[in-house]
N, C-alpha and C positions, 0 to 999 in steps of 0.2 A: 213223433209230435203230442208237445205239453202243452195241458189247460193252464192258464195263465187267470182267468176270471171267467166270472159268467160266460108274213112267209114275204119276199122278197114283193116290192111293190111295182105294178105293173110300169108301159114305157112313159104315160105319161106321167108320173113319178119320178125317176129316175132321174132325172138330170136336179131338181130342189131339194131331191133328199141324199144324194149318191156322198156326201162327207158326210150328213149325219143319218144315217139310214134308222138305229136305233130311238133317236128323238123325234121321229116321225111316226115310231109304229106303237109307242109305248102310250097307258092312259097314264092320268095326272088319278091322287086322290080323291075319294069321294067328301073325304071327312078329314081335316087335321086339328089337334093340340098341343098346345108347346108345354112340355112338361121339366124344362128346365130352360136358361136366358141364353147362360154361353156355351152353350154344349155338355158333350157328356163322354166319359172316361169308357162306361158301358150299359149292355140294360141285356134285360131278359123280358118276353113275356112267356104267361104258364101257357100249358098245351093246348087248354082251351081258347087260350087269350083274352080271360077277363081278366087280368090283372100283368102289369109290369112292376120293375124294380129297376131303378136309373142310381146309374153314378156320375150323379152332375159334376160338373169342372169345378161349381161353385158354393155348391150348398151342399154337399155331403150324397149320401145315398135316401132314396126314399119308396116307399112302395105303393101304387097305385089301382084305380076302379079306373078299367078302362070304358064303361060303357056312357060313365057319368065324369070322367077325365078326374076324379077327382083323387087329391094327393092324403090317405089313411095315415101314412107312417114316415115319420125321419128316423133314418137310420144312419149312426153312427160310430165306430171304437172306441171313443173316447168320449167321455162327459166335454162339452165346451170345442171341439172344433167340428169339421166338416174332414172327416176320412177320403182319401182317394180309393175309388176302387176299382181294381181292373179285373175281376172277374164277378159277377153274380149271375144265380139260377133261384131257381121256383120247385122244387119236385113235381111228379107227373101227377102227384094228388090234389098237389094244388096246398097243401096244410103247410108245408114249410119251405122257407126261401133261405137259401145261403149268402153272405158277401164276403167277399175275398178282396185283400190290400194287403199290398209289402208282403211279410210274414204271420196275419192274422185272420182267424178265420171266425165265425162269429154265423152260428144257429139260431134264425126267426120264425117266434110262430106265425102264422101270420092272419089268424083268428085273433089273437087279444096282442098283435105287433110287439110281444116284449123276444128279448135274445130269452136264448137255451141252454147256450154250449158258447165258449168262447176259447179259442186253441192257439197258437202256434203254429205254423210248417215250418220245416227244414230250409227251404226257399223263399224264392217269391216268386208271388202265385201268377200265375199266366194265366189259365182258364179253370174254370172246375164246372164240373155239373155231377145234380145231386140223382138217386135211385129213388124207388118208388120212398114215400113215407119219407123222407130227408134220415132216412135211414146208415145208407153212405154215402162216400166224396170220391170224385175221381177229380182229383188236381195237380193238370201242369205245374212243373214248377222247373227254377230254371239256374237246379243244380244238376240236370242230365236226366232226371226223374220226375214219372208218375206216378203220384202214391193213391193207393184206393183206402180210405182213413173210414173209420168206426165214428161219424160225427158227434152220436149223440152217444156211446158210452167211453169210447175215444179209442187208439191203438191202432199201428194201421197195419190192416189184413193182407195186402202186397204192395212191394215198391217190383217200378215195372221200369227198368234202366234202357235209356235208350242212346247215349252219349252225346244229347244234347239236348237244347232247352227245348222244353216240350209246352211250342205255343198255340196247339187246339186239344178238345177231348172230347171226349162223346162216352155214354155207358147205356145201356138198353134199363130199362127200369126195372128187371129183373135183376141185377146187377151183373150175367150171366157176362155178356160180352162188353168190351173196353173198346178202345178208338181212341189212338195220340196220334197227333202229326208235330215236326221236329224241324229243325235249322240243319237238320244234314237231310231235310230232302224227303224222308222217310215216311208213309203212313205204313201204321202196324195196327196190326188186330187183336187182340191178346182174349186166352179165357182168363176173365177173372178170378177163378175158381179158383187155379190152380200159377197164375200170373206170368203160364206160359205165351208166345210169340203161338199166331193159327197161322197171319199168313204179313207179308210183307211186299208193300211197292213203293216204287224210290220215283221222285219227279226230277227236275233239274234245276227248278229251286224249291227253296225254303215254305215249308208248310203255311196256309191260311186259313182254312179251318177243315172242319171231318165233323159226320156226321151218322147216326148209325138209323135205322131204322126202327119203331119201334117191336115191330115183332124179331128184330136181331137178322134178317133175311140179307141186309141191303147194307155196305158199306159206301161211304160218300166221303173224296177228299181230294183239294185246292189249292195248287202253288199259288205262290206273289207272282203275280204277271205272267202265268202260265198256262197250264191247263189243269181239270177237273173231270175226273171219273169216277162210277159206280160200279160195283163187285159186288161179288156171290160170296154172303161169307160162309155158306157154305162147302165152294167149290176152290175159293179166291180168284174165279177168272173176270174179267172187264165187260160190266153187262152195256154199258154206255160207255159214251165220253159226252160230257155237257158243253155247248161251245160257248167258249168264253170270250169271241170275237177275235178269232184268228184271220177273218175276211179284211179288219178292219187294220189300223195301224202299229197296235200289239193288243193281245191279251188284256182285259182287264182283270183284276183281282176279287176273286168273293171270298165277300167278309165273313158269310155267313147263311148257312145252310138250314133247311129242317123238313123231312120228309113224314106225308099224310098219315092219318094214322093205319091208311088202309097199307100204304105201302107202294101204290101205286105212282105219286106223284112228291116231285120234289120244289121247296122252293125254294130260290137262291138268293141272296143277295149281294152286291156290288159295293169298291167302295166308290163311285162312281156314280151313285142311286138308285140306280138297277136296282126293282126286283123283277125276277123273271120265275115262273110257274112250266117244269120242266114234267114231261111224261119218263120215268123209269125207266119202262123197258128200249124204251128206242130213241131220247134224246131229245123229241120235238118240242117243242115254244109253242106253250097253250096259252099262254096269257104274258104283257111285259107293263108296267108301271113305271114311274118314275117319280121319286120322293117327291116329295114338297119342298120348296127352300125360297124363303122371302128375297124379294125384289132387293131389298137392302142388302142381303150378303151370297150371292148366286153363284156362290164354289160350289155350292154341290151338298153332300153330305153321304157317309160310311155308313152302312147299312149293317146294324150293331146287335137289332134281334127281330125275328119272323113266328107269327104263328099262321094256322089255318084257323078259319072262325067257324060261325054258324051259318047255316044262309049263304054257302060257297064266297064267302068275304073271307080277306084274308087282312094282317096286321103287320104293321113293321116301324119298328124306329129306327130315327136316323140321327146320326152323332151331331147332327145339329142342334137335339133334344125334343123335334118334333117326333109324337107318334100318326099314326097314317092308317088312314080306313083303305081300303083296295077293292077293287071289286071288277 
């Protein structure tokens, strides 16, 4: 890369809910706030849920404080234009954020709002994830690779060749393990120090989302309109399968997933506005919610960002531009 500038319901309810069981059991947000009027290309929540970065359809990028729903910074890659961001992230420490659009990548300081590094990438950015303190970034590209990049000093540490466009990536905070999901329907777990494959799992459809637990013990992958699974990263064996609606008309696509800090639960979001809390060891559903959708635009929203917040709360951001507080 080159720097270019800076449970099921009982019998009495079966009839009423037979065609919409999920809608009958899902809770609504306890609070919402609008972060974009015309919707979002991308969004991310910090690990503690305190902040968000969104890539708006109409106004480019911005950094938000969620407790007050205050927009603190406006971020774009060129002066006088609104950038379209295909990927955004906040590092686990919360000190740095990254925005990616087309073939440009910018590292931002979340305390000052100023950009610190500006780079070009060898392919169009599809997804990205930062390690602790924003030192490195794993970037999924459309050139059939994912690149492990030293975002502060420059230089590619590893090039992970997948043979297909990399749609989703994640990396552990310490940068030891990485995971990619690609258009050849493969989820691959990588040793980021050597660039070697540890395990690979194949689905029937292209991948929609992947995730790693913070401690690196578990890996998650979900296919478009297909299955979703959790594996052990030490053995490569399947731990559990996450229900994506096999008993409904068709599987739903999981667009986002994040593990809890203790790796016991997984929060998943779907393209149909559904957010589900799942027990990692069994796949049992513990709670479900439906994102807020304005009555004037009842078509729903894809879940773009999720976070475990303090006090048994959960945060979610939908593609319709709304921030949701879930309990």
